[in-house]
N, C-alpha and C positions, 0 to 999 in steps of 0.2 A: 660752331654748332648753336642752333637756336633752341633754347630750352622750352619745354612745355610750360605754359602759364599756369600758376596755381589757381585753385578755385577761388572765385571772388565772393566776398561776403556781400549779401544784398544791401543796397543803400537804404538807410532809414528814410521814411517819408518819400518813397520813390516818385509818386505823382507830383509832389511839390518840386523835387529836383528836376523832373522832366519839364514841368511848366516853366521853371526858371531858365533852363537851358534854351528852350524853344523861344522864350521871350527875349533873351539877351544875346544868345549866340556867343557868349563870352568865353566859356571854358572849353578848351579843345579836347576831343576824344574822350577818354575815360580815366577814372582814378584807379591807381594801383595802391597796394599797401595796406588793405584792411586786414590787420592781424597777420600779415605775411612776415616771416622772419627776415631780417635785413640780409642775412647771408644769401637767402634765396632771391629776395627782391633785387639785389644788386646785380644778379646774373640774368635777370629776365629781360628779354627784348622789349623795348618800348613799342606798344601798338601804335601805328602811325596812320594818319589820314583816314579816320573813320568817317561815318556818314555826316557828321556835323562839320560845318565850316569853321575856320580858325579866324579869330579876331587878331589882327596884327597891330596892336597898339604900340605907342612909342615907348622906348626904353628910357628910364630916368637918367638924368645927366650924371656922369661919373663924378665921384668926390675923391680928391686926393687923399691917400692914406700912406703913411710911410711904410716902406718894406721892412720886414723884421730883420734883426741882426742874426749873426751866426748862432747856432744852437746845436747841442749834442743830444741825440736820442738816447734815452736810457735803455731801450730795448735792442738797439743795433750798435750803439757806440759811434755812429757816423755823424760827422758835422755837416750841417746844411746851411747854405746861404741863399739869398734871393738877390738877383742882379738889379740894382737901381731901384727907383721909386716907380711903382705902377699905379695907374688910375684904378680906383676901386669904387664900388657902390655900397654905401652903408645902408643896410636894409631897414633898420629902425628909423621911423620918421619922428615919432614922439610917443610918450606913454598915453594910453587911453585915459580919458577923464572919467570921473566917477560914474556918470550915467552910461557912457560907452562901455565901461568895464562891466557893469551890472548886466547890460543888454547882451554883451558878447558871451559872458559866462552862462547866462540863461539859455541863449541860443545854442551854445556848444553842447550842454547837457541834454537839452531837448532833442537834438538831432543825432547824438552818438551814444547816449547813455539812457537806456529805457528806464523811466521812473527815477531819474537821478535826483539827488538832493544836494543843493548847492553848498559847497564848502570853501576852503581857502583858495584864493587865486595866487598862483606862483608867478605868472608873467602875463602882462597885458599891454601890448603895444600896437600902434598902427604901423604896418610894414609895407614896404614897396613890393610889388609883384608884377606879373606880366598881364597882358590882355587889355580889354576895353576899359576895365576899371583897375588902374595900376596901384591902388591902395586898398589894403584889407586889414581887418582886425586879426590879430594873432593872440591867442590866449591859452593858458594852461590852468586848469581848475580841478579841484578835488571833488569827487562825488562821494559824499558821506555815506550813502547807502551801500556802495560796493567797496569803498576804500581805495578806489583807483583814481589816478590823476589822468584826465583826458586833455589832449591838446587839439585845438581846432583853429581853422582860419575861415573867414567869411566876410562878406560885405555887410556893413551895418545899414540895412534897409529892410523895411517890413516884408515878411514872407520869404526872404532870401535864406536858403539853408546854409548851415555851416558844415564843413567837412573835417574829419579828424578821427582819432582813435586813442587808446590808452598808451601812456608813456611812462607811468610811474605809479607809486602807491603801494598797496599791500602785496608783497611777493607771492603769498599763498593764493590769493584771489587771482592774480595774474597767471600763475601756474595752472590753476584749474581751467582757465580760458586758453591754455596753450600759448601764453605769451611769455617772453623772456624779459626780465627786468634786471639786467646786469648793472652792477655798481662800478663807478670809476675806481681805479686803484693807482698804484705808483707809476705803472707804465701805460695806463689807460686813463688819462685825464678827461677824455671825452669818449663816451661809448654810444653806439647807435641804439635806437629804439625800434619798435615794430612799426612806428608811424613814418613811413617813407612812401612817396608818391612820385611816379614819373608820368609826364604827359608830353604829347607831341603830335605833330601832324607833318609827315614827310610825304609830299605829293609827287615828287620826281617830275616837277614841271619847272617853269621859269620864275616862279614866285618864291620869295623867302619863306622858309619853313620855321616851325617852332620846335625846340627841344627844351624841356624844363624838368627840374627835379626839386622836390620839397622834402626836407628831412628834419627830424627832431633828434637832438642829442641830450643825454644826461651828462652834466659836467660837474667837476669839483671846484674848489675855491681857487685853484691855480689858474683857471681858464678865464680869460677876458673876452675872447671871441673865437668863433669858428668861421672859416671862410672857404669858399669853393669857386672854381672857375671851369669853364668849358673851353677846350682847344679843338679846333677843327683843322685837320691836315697840318698840325703843328702851329697854327695861328691862334694865339690866346685871346680870349675875351676878358672882360674885367673880372677882378675878384669881387664876389658878393659877400659882404662881411656881416655876420650875425653876432650881436653882443650877447654875452651870457647874462641870464636873469633868472633868479629863483631856482638855480640848479639845473637850468635847461638852456639850450641854444636852438633857435629855429632858423634853419638855413634854406634859402631859396636861391636857385641859380638858373639862368635861362639864356638862350640864344634864339633870336627871332629875326636875324638879318642874313643868315646863310641860305643859299639855294643848295640843298643837299643833293648829291649824286651817288649812284651806286659805287661802292668802293671807298667812299670818303672815310677817313679815320677820325674817330671821336675819342677824346680823352677828358675825363673828369678828375680834377685834382682837389684834394681836401686837406686843409691845414688847420692846426689849433695853435692859438697864440696866448701868451700870458700878458700881464699888464705892462711889462717892459717891452712888448713887441717881439719877444723871443719865441721861436717855434718849439712847441712841445711835441710829445709823441702823437701821431695822427691816429684817427679811429681805426679799429680793427673790425673783423666780422664777428657776428654772434654765432655761436655753435647751436646746433639744432635743439639740444636739450638744456641749453643754458651754458654760460661761460663764454670766454672770448678767445679768439686766436691772438697770436702775438701782434703787437703794433707793427705796421710796415715801415716804421721810421718816422721822419718828420713830415713826409708828404705821402698821402694815400693816393694811388693812381688806379683808376678804373678805365680800361680800354674797350672800345667797341668799333664796329664797322657798319656802314650803311649797306643793307641788302634789300633786294626786292621782297615785298611782302609775299609770303607763301599762301596767303588767303585768296581763294578764287573770287571772293567778293570785292577785293581791293587790288586788282591786277596792276594798276598804274601807280600804286603807292609803295613806300619803302618803310623800313623800320631799322632800329639800332639793334644789332646783335652784340650784346655785351659779352666779352670773352670771360671764361671762368677764371 
């Protein structure tokens, strides 16, 4: 079943965003996740193959990362292991320098927080991503006016907008904006935020397609990293590893090498690791009114299938129908 998409929040500075997309052609299709609860966003089908073309830039070279050792989930009692050492991509390239940090924080609040007042920066790194420009700034910054922490990504270039939404800060302010700010606990060392985005272009032709997801997690001191990978018809892609910083982890995962066909099975796996490389409890779903479902164990699995787009304006395209 393909669920109805939630109402989208209008983009800030829409003309600037449009001018940027038309000028670069870099970002595919459209952004999801503007204040959409993660539990809903995770089950929403990716809109695929919109009117904008997709840039199929190169994927960064994998970096070897040791597989985690066996670990027992507190919520299920099950022991999990990973077989052998797999190639991984470490997302963080380097910390932003002072001038980049200031520019990114200002751009983030300018684009996602109306009349925001710059406060403490929790995380500021240059991260790998997909597309024509495979490096972007990733930042989490407090808006002193609202008391909320906003997380954004964007390219450090004049006039280029940043994308993001609130991920932390004052719980009362978040609740008034219908956002959930759940805290990590004993069996939830990493919890999702409302800042989740899926992008893709599945054209059902002979060219490689793009499937990508970007997520922010709140994490506690046990967490060293959060990682995700995409499997297509059982074939795994690399793990994309996001280091924890300032109480958050910013995870990006993508596949832009597969030619998707109707009926292809897509699987997204998410794991949380401690500093010894052990698997901790994987992220759960947020409940509609706040709170968390039980952790699914040491690996969260989201399954989807490629279907033909039901839109009459995109008859030759496909999309991912994520199963409830």
